[in-house]
MDTraj code that builds the backbone (N, CA, C; nanometers):
import mdtraj as md
import numpy as np

residues = "GLN VAL GLN LEU VAL GLU SER GLY GLY GLY LEU VAL GLN PRO GLY GLY SER LEU ARG LEU SER CYS ALA ALA SER GLY GLY SER PHE ARG LEU TYR ASP MET GLY TRP TYR ARG GLN ALA PRO GLY LYS GLN ARG ASP LEU VAL ALA THR ILE THR ARG SER GLY ASN THR ASN TYR ALA ASP SER VAL LYS GLY ARG PHE THR ILE SER ARG ASP ASN ALA LYS ASN THR VAL TYR LEU GLN MET ASN SER LEU LYS PRO GLU ASP THR ALA ILE TYR PHE CYS ASN ALA GLY LEU TYR GLY ASN LEU TYR TRP GLY GLN GLY THR GLN VAL THR VAL SER SER".split()
xyz = np.array([
    [-1.0003, 1.9779, -0.8659],
    [-1.0009, 1.8031, -0.8917],
    [-0.8960, 1.6872, -0.9059],
    [-0.9196, 1.6222, -0.8229],
    [-0.8780, 1.4732, -0.7594],
    [-0.8239, 1.3583, -0.8332],
    [-0.6742, 1.3591, -0.8916],
    [-0.6302, 1.2689, -0.9864],
    [-0.5915, 1.1715, -0.7746],
    [-0.6084, 1.0530, -0.8642],
    [-0.5563, 0.9509, -0.7573],
    [-0.5007, 0.8371, -0.8166],
    [-0.3472, 0.7888, -0.7911],
    [-0.2410, 0.6636, -0.8006],
    [-0.2760, 0.5792, -0.7011],
    [-0.3289, 0.4688, -0.7182],
    [-0.2999, 0.3542, -0.6372],
    [-0.1731, 0.2506, -0.7031],
    [-0.0206, 0.2195, -0.6220],
    [0.0361, 0.1054, -0.5780],
    [-0.0143, 0.0057, -0.5256],
    [0.1720, -0.0612, -0.5071],
    [0.1503, -0.1282, -0.4019],
    [0.1021, -0.2713, -0.4309],
    [0.0532, -0.3046, -0.5584],
    [-0.0328, -0.4819, -0.5904],
    [0.0797, -0.5524, -0.6459],
    [0.0563, -0.6831, -0.6758],
    [0.1234, -0.7428, -0.6797],
    [0.1206, -0.8958, -0.7184],
    [0.1916, -0.9950, -0.7025],
    [0.1646, -1.1942, -0.6455],
    [0.2217, -1.2225, -0.4975],
    [0.0857, -1.2658, -0.4786],
    [0.1992, -1.3178, -0.2885],
    [0.0962, -1.4110, -0.2897],
    [0.1310, -1.4988, -0.2092],
    [0.1079, -1.6144, -0.1662],
    [-0.0007, -1.6635, -0.1733],
    [-0.1150, -1.7789, -0.1204],
    [-0.1381, -1.7356, -0.0004],
    [-0.1357, -1.7006, 0.1255],
    [-0.2865, -1.6564, 0.2233],
    [-0.2044, -1.6166, 0.3549],
    [-0.1139, -1.4726, 0.3907],
    [-0.0061, -1.4622, 0.3220],
    [0.0798, -1.2976, 0.2692],
    [-0.0186, -1.1917, 0.2779],
    [0.0432, -1.0778, 0.3019],
    [-0.0327, -0.9031, 0.3271],
    [0.1098, -0.8660, 0.1863],
    [-0.0357, -0.7734, 0.1983],
    [0.0408, -0.6851, 0.1720],
    [-0.0381, -0.5280, 0.0899],
    [0.0211, -0.4194, 0.1103],
    [0.0022, -0.2843, 0.1185],
    [-0.0441, -0.1596, 0.0685],
    [-0.1853, -0.1175, 0.0279],
    [-0.1499, -0.0573, -0.1060],
    [-0.1868, 0.0431, -0.0544],
    [-0.1603, 0.1885, -0.1855],
    [-0.1275, 0.3657, -0.1507],
    [-0.2117, 0.3329, -0.2632],
    [-0.2355, 0.4698, -0.2292],
    [-0.3329, 0.5519, -0.3201],
    [-0.3146, 0.6885, -0.2520],
    [-0.2307, 0.7676, -0.3814],
    [-0.1662, 0.8731, -0.3816],
    [-0.2345, 1.0080, -0.4545],
    [-0.3427, 1.1200, -0.3445],
    [-0.4275, 1.2195, -0.4405],
    [-0.3289, 1.3333, -0.4478],
    [-0.3530, 1.3453, -0.5407],
    [-0.3043, 1.5254, -0.5735],
    [-0.4483, 1.6066, -0.6432],
    [-0.4305, 1.7732, -0.6646],
    [-0.5059, 1.7995, -0.7274],
    [-0.6384, 1.8769, -0.6424],
    [-0.6656, 1.8142, -0.4800],
    [-0.7571, 1.8484, -0.4465],
    [-0.7354, 1.8604, -0.2967],
    [-0.7930, 1.8858, -0.2039],
    [-0.8959, 1.9382, -0.0466],
    [-0.8566, 1.8027, -0.0225],
    [-0.7497, 1.7004, 0.0254],
    [-0.7174, 1.5406, 0.0517],
    [-0.8183, 1.5231, 0.2390],
    [-0.8148, 1.5984, 0.2839],
    [-0.8776, 1.5990, 0.3468],
    [-1.0046, 1.6201, 0.3661],
    [-1.0527, 1.6442, 0.2769],
    [-1.1991, 1.7052, 0.3094],
    [-1.2774, 1.5631, 0.2473],
    [-1.2488, 1.4547, 0.1568],
    [-1.2487, 1.3524, 0.1090],
    [-1.3213, 1.2632, 0.1454],
    [-1.4526, 1.1859, 0.1478],
    [-1.4215, 1.0341, 0.1504],
    [-1.3579, 0.9495, 0.0527],
    [-1.2954, 0.8421, 0.1435],
    [-1.1949, 0.7755, 0.0369],
    [-1.2517, 0.6340, 0.0811],
    [-1.2026, 0.5290, -0.0496],
    [-1.2646, 0.4661, -0.0152],
    [-1.1428, 0.3332, -0.1657],
    [-1.1808, 0.2383, -0.1148],
    [-1.1369, 0.1400, -0.2276],
    [-1.2038, -0.0382, -0.2388],
    [-1.2217, 0.0206, -0.3888],
    [-1.2811, -0.1052, -0.4389],
    [-1.2232, -0.2280, -0.5307],
    [-1.2474, -0.3070, -0.5535],
    [-1.2611, -0.4308, -0.7005],
    [-1.2548, -0.4968, -0.7622],
    [-1.2140, -0.5243, -0.8892],
    [-1.3340, -0.6081, -0.9486],
    [-1.1683, -0.7205, -1.0835],
    [-1.2356, -0.8245, -0.9934],
    [-1.2316, -0.9851, -1.0484],
    [-1.3288, -0.9846, -1.2112],
    [-1.2354, -1.0012, -1.3149],
    [-1.2970, -1.0981, -1.4133],
    [-1.4056, -1.1678, -1.4628],
    [-1.4351, -1.0312, -1.5044],
    [-1.6129, -1.0617, -1.5419],
    [-1.7169, -1.0024, -1.4188],
    [-1.6656, -0.9595, -1.3129],
    [-1.7521, -0.9750, -1.1983],
    [-1.7701, -0.7827, -1.2101],
    [-1.8483, -0.7324, -1.1212],
    [-1.8571, -0.6049, -1.0777],
    [-1.7506, -0.5762, -1.0305],
    [-1.7884, -0.3982, -1.0059],
    [-1.6970, -0.3861, -0.9360],
    [-1.8187, -0.3898, -0.7948],
    [-1.6457, -0.4175, -0.6697],
    [-1.7329, -0.4322, -0.5206],
    [-1.7317, -0.3864, -0.4384],
    [-1.6925, -0.3308, -0.3416],
    [-1.6923, -0.2696, -0.2197],
    [-1.5705, -0.2998, -0.1823],
    [-1.4926, -0.2784, -0.1605],
    [-1.4098, -0.3428, 0.0040],
    [-1.4203, -0.2626, 0.1417],
    [-1.3627, -0.1096, 0.0881],
    [-1.3688, -0.0380, 0.2685],
    [-1.3485, 0.0834, 0.2305],
    [-1.4425, 0.1873, 0.3437],
    [-1.4440, 0.2760, 0.3145],
    [-1.3819, 0.3891, 0.4381],
    [-1.3425, 0.4561, 0.4352],
    [-1.3511, 0.6120, 0.5009],
    [-1.3173, 0.6975, 0.4553],
    [-1.3865, 0.8328, 0.5549],
    [-1.4602, 0.9100, 0.5442],
    [-1.3510, 1.0130, 0.5909],
    [-1.4152, 1.1866, 0.5969],
    [-1.3086, 1.2461, 0.6024],
    [-1.2988, 1.2923, 0.7705],
    [-1.4103, 1.1920, 0.8166],
    [-1.3485, 1.2573, 0.9994],
    [-1.3411, 1.0411, 1.0301],
    [-1.2174, 0.9980, 0.9470],
    [-1.2253, 0.8954, 1.0331],
    [-1.2904, 0.7545, 1.0344],
    [-1.4154, 0.7542, 0.9971],
    [-1.5121, 0.6378, 1.0517],
    [-1.4470, 0.5114, 0.8968],
    [-1.4633, 0.3808, 0.9325],
    [-1.4384, 0.3286, 0.8665],
    [-1.5540, 0.1679, 0.8740],
    [-1.5721, 0.2256, 0.7637],
    [-1.6357, 0.0415, 0.7130],
    [-1.5744, -0.0455, 0.6020],
    [-1.6687, -0.1825, 0.6151],
    [-1.5528, -0.3133, 0.5622],
    [-1.6963, -0.3999, 0.4804],
    [-1.6332, -0.4594, 0.4025],
    [-1.6789, -0.6290, 0.3223],
    [-1.7349, -0.6526, 0.3946],
    [-1.8482, -0.7809, 0.4209],
    [-1.7985, -0.9127, 0.5022],
    [-1.6978, -1.0012, 0.4857],
    [-1.7500, -0.9816, 0.3269],
    [-1.5576, -1.0630, 0.2555],
    [-1.4579, -1.0172, 0.3100],
    [-1.4049, -0.9813, 0.4166],
    [-1.3423, -0.8566, 0.4465],
    [-1.2027, -0.8234, 0.5489],
    [-1.4028, -0.7965, 0.6527],
    [-1.3155, -0.7310, 0.7680],
    [-1.2630, -0.9047, 0.8423],
    [-1.1928, -0.8147, 0.9653],
    [-1.0560, -0.8818, 1.0374],
    [-0.9705, -0.9195, 0.9683],
    [-0.9464, -0.9656, 0.8495],
    [-0.8204, -0.9607, 0.7362],
    [-0.7782, -0.8022, 0.6348],
    [-0.8884, -0.7124, 0.6830],
    [-0.8306, -0.5603, 0.6069],
    [-0.8234, -0.4631, 0.6718],
    [-0.7505, -0.3609, 0.6501],
    [-0.7903, -0.1769, 0.6804],
    [-0.7511, -0.1319, 0.7114],
    [-0.8256, 0.0294, 0.6427],
    [-0.8330, 0.0919, 0.5841],
    [-0.7379, 0.2457, 0.6846],
    [-0.6901, 0.2612, 0.6653],
    [-0.6184, 0.4457, 0.7068],
    [-0.6230, 0.4602, 0.6289],
    [-0.5610, 0.6078, 0.6554],
    [-0.5680, 0.7048, 0.5862],
    [-0.4523, 0.8803, 0.6832],
    [-0.3529, 0.9463, 0.5829],
    [-0.2030, 1.0095, 0.6289],
    [-0.2621, 1.1098, 0.5733],
    [-0.3011, 1.2348, 0.6348],
    [-0.4215, 1.2983, 0.5558],
    [-0.3077, 1.4260, 0.5024],
    [-0.1772, 1.4249, 0.6260],
    [-0.0253, 1.5028, 0.6282],
    [0.0112, 1.4528, 0.4362],
    [0.0044, 1.2584, 0.4338],
    [0.0577, 1.2164, 0.3271],
    [-0.0954, 1.2477, 0.2212],
    [-0.1558, 1.2869, 0.2174],
    [-0.2468, 1.2957, 0.1007],
    [-0.2546, 1.1864, 0.0560],
    [-0.2668, 1.0394, 0.1047],
    [-0.2378, 0.9047, 0.1051],
    [-0.3322, 0.8187, 0.1869],
    [-0.4708, 0.7538, 0.1370],
    [-0.4690, 0.6404, 0.1948],
    [-0.4134, 0.4679, 0.2029],
    [-0.4630, 0.3906, 0.2111],
    [-0.3924, 0.2925, 0.2480],
    [-0.5003, 0.2158, 0.2838],
    [-0.4572, 0.0876, 0.1906],
    [-0.5427, -0.0995, 0.2689],
    [-0.4550, -0.2099, 0.2825],
    [-0.4366, -0.2278, 0.3823],
    [-0.3226, -0.2831, 0.4262],
    [-0.4301, -0.4233, 0.4558],
    [-0.3289, -0.4951, 0.4388],
    [-0.4294, -0.6336, 0.3515],
    [-0.3902, -0.7555, 0.3879],
    [-0.4627, -0.9029, 0.4530],
    [-0.3250, -0.9812, 0.5454],
    [-0.4269, -1.0534, 0.5019],
    [-0.3486, -1.1925, 0.5884],
    [-0.4180, -1.3146, 0.5246],
    [-0.4686, -1.3250, 0.3766],
    [-0.4470, -1.3383, 0.2834],
    [-0.4970, -1.2841, 0.1659],
    [-0.5531, -1.4381, 0.0743],
    [-0.6492, -1.4331, 0.0740],
    [-0.6820, -1.5168, -0.0351],
    [-0.7381, -1.5378, -0.1664],
    [-0.7441, -1.6450, -0.2733],
    [-0.7102, -1.6726, -0.4195],
    [-0.8461, -1.5817, -0.4435],
    [-0.9388, -1.5759, -0.3780],
    [-1.0482, -1.4501, -0.3672],
    [-1.0614, -1.3706, -0.4212],
    [-0.9526, -1.3338, -0.3140],
    [-0.9112, -1.2063, -0.3067],
    [-0.8111, -1.0789, -0.4041],
    [-0.8399, -1.1804, -0.5270],
    [-0.7666, -1.1398, -0.6608],
    [-0.8501, -1.0704, -0.7442],
    [-0.7597, -0.9667, -0.7720],
    [-0.8724, -0.8730, -0.8137],
    [-0.7677, -0.7832, -0.8515],
    [-0.8270, -0.6652, -0.9246],
    [-0.7732, -0.5083, -0.9723],
    [-0.8161, -0.4292, -0.8241],
    [-0.7772, -0.3866, -0.7741],
    [-0.8305, -0.2557, -0.6658],
    [-0.8092, -0.1291, -0.7484],
    [-0.9492, -0.0866, -0.6868],
    [-0.9356, 0.1125, -0.7266],
    [-0.9527, 0.1662, -0.6527],
    [-0.8580, 0.2944, -0.6699],
    [-0.9330, 0.3979, -0.4934],
    [-1.0110, 0.5100, -0.5793],
    [-1.0916, 0.5226, -0.4369],
    [-1.1860, 0.6636, -0.5159],
    [-1.2011, 0.7242, -0.3852],
    [-1.2904, 0.8662, -0.4428],
    [-1.2613, 0.9253, -0.3142],
    [-1.3663, 1.0553, -0.3796],
    [-1.4287, 1.0741, -0.2959],
    [-1.6107, 1.1183, -0.2895],
    [-1.6042, 1.2818, -0.1780],
    [-1.6976, 1.3435, -0.2690],
    [-1.7056, 1.4516, -0.1724],
    [-1.8637, 1.5281, -0.3144],
    [-1.8924, 1.5742, -0.2269],
    [-2.0716, 1.6544, -0.2435],
    [-2.0851, 1.6222, -0.4036],
    [-2.0877, 1.4989, -0.3886],
    [-2.1027, 1.3410, -0.5250],
    [-2.0975, 1.4047, -0.6327],
    [-1.9437, 1.3902, -0.6457],
    [-1.8353, 1.3994, -0.7303],
    [-1.7865, 1.2550, -0.6902],
    [-1.7485, 1.1786, -0.8118],
    [-1.6924, 1.0542, -0.7125],
    [-1.5271, 1.0557, -0.8527],
    [-1.4482, 1.0292, -0.7893],
    [-1.3424, 0.9562, -0.8503],
    [-1.2686, 0.9095, -0.8812],
    [-1.1692, 0.8298, -0.9708],
    [-1.1223, 0.7101, -0.9907],
    [-1.0585, 0.7574, -1.0043],
    [-0.9335, 0.6144, -0.9685],
    [-0.7838, 0.5709, -0.9837],
    [-0.7947, 0.4793, -1.1309],
    [-0.6942, 0.4629, -1.1418],
    [-0.6675, 0.3399, -1.2965],
    [-0.6640, 0.2130, -1.2785],
    [-0.6227, 0.1941, -1.0954],
    [-0.6607, 0.0302, -1.0736],
    [-0.4963, 0.0043, -1.0202],
    [-0.5172, -0.1009, -0.9390],
    [-0.3643, -0.1402, -0.8771],
    [-0.4374, -0.3706, -0.8849],
    [-0.2964, -0.4155, -1.0107],
    [-0.3207, -0.5689, -0.9555],
    [-0.3001, -0.6547, -0.8249],
    [-0.4227, -0.6830, -0.7764],
    [-0.3801, -0.7930, -0.6976],
    [-0.3738, -0.9886, -0.7631],
    [-0.2547, -1.0003, -0.7498],
    [-0.3084, -1.1947, -0.7494],
    [-0.2310, -1.2596, -0.6291],
    [-0.3225, -1.3153, -0.6206],
    [-0.3051, -1.4394, -0.4525],
    [-0.3377, -1.5545, -0.5535],
    [-0.1950, -1.6147, -0.5150],
    [-0.1895, -1.7109, -0.5817],
    [-0.0695, -1.8365, -0.5185],
    [-0.0899, -1.9119, -0.4834],
    [0.0732, -2.0387, -0.5429],
    [0.1294, -2.0509, -0.6281],
])
top = md.Topology()
chain = top.add_chain()
for i, resn in enumerate(residues, 1):
    res = top.add_residue(resn, chain, resSeq=i)
    for name in ("N", "CA", "C"):
        top.add_atom(name, md.element.get_by_symbol(name[0]), res)
traj = md.Trajectory(xyz[None], top)
C-alpha cells in the first residue's frame, strides 16, 4: 500500500505561481497512475490533472495552459506546477495514486489565491 504526502501549498496573490509536491512511499511508484484533485469549500472533489505510469497527461479544461503535472520516478514524487493562479483555484489539493482499481489519497494541502 502506498502512502502519499503533499506539500507546497500556501497563500499566493492572483497571477502568482506555486509548485505542489506529492511524495510516495510504501509501493512501486513507477507502476502507479498519479493525479491531482482539488476540493473547494462546499463543493465536490474535482480532477485537476493526471499522469499515467507511461507519462501521458490529462488536464481539466479550467487549468489547461496554466498547470503542468510531472513525475520523477527516481524520487517517488509527482509535481503540480501552477502558474497564473486565480482566486477560483483556491481549494485543498489532494494527491491520488491508482493501481489495478485501488485508489490511495494523501491528506491534502491548502492553496489560497487572494490579494
